[in-house]
N, C-alpha and C positions, 0 to 999 in steps of 0.2 A: 504494500501500498505504500502511496505516499506521506510524503512527510506531515503536511496540510491535513491531512485525515486522522493519521497517531493521534497529532494536538487534539484535534479534535471531539475523536471517541474519549481520548484519555478524561478529556474535561466533563463530559457528559459521564463519564464513569464514574471520577471521583463526583462528582456534583447527586450521581442519584442514591452515594454511600453516602454522602453528609444531608442528601434531604434537601436538596437547596434548589431551588426554579435556577432560570434564567438571572429573572429580577434579582433574586438575594443575591447572588455569588456579585452581581455588577455594582450592588450596593458596599456587601461588603470587604470586595476587592478594591473598588473607583476604579474600575474599570466599565467606558462607558455600553451600555445594551447594544448599542449600533455595532460596534465594537468586537462585541464580546459573539453577536448574531453571526456577521462576517467568520470567524470563528468556527465557531462553529456546524457553520453550510458551506466551510472549506470555501470559500469566497477569497482566498488569501494566495497568494503565492509563496511570504515570507512574513517572518512578525519581529518584533522587536523581542529581544528576550528578558527586555522591561516587563512587556506583557505581562511572559507567562512568570517573570516574581510575583506579579501582582495578582497574578491568578492565586499564585500559591499563599500569599498571604491570605487571600480572602476566605480559601480553604482551609489557613491552619496550616498547610504541610511545608516542607522543606521542599527546593528544587530538584533534591536529587531523590527525593520522595514523587516527586511527579513524574521524573524518567525512568524508575524501579518498576519498569512494566514490561512485558511481553512486546506489549507495540511496539516497542523503538531497540526490536533488537537489528541487527543488522539485517538479519536474511529473512526480515516480513518489512522492511523500507523498500522501496526502489526509488529511482532518481527521477 
């Protein structure tokens, strides 16, 4: 899968675990809801690591925890 798809899936997975809606994550992270929508709908080619950091802060996890998923294993990602 593409990296943007993996990022989207991971955020959705973590929100489900925490019981967060997109709106709740936006409020907790400070990332605008429109930005989250773009990410979750895979309508981006790249993003700043700062956005992932802010999402992680809203989810109360580390960036390391965010990327600690089989979604990000080399064999699962394509260019």
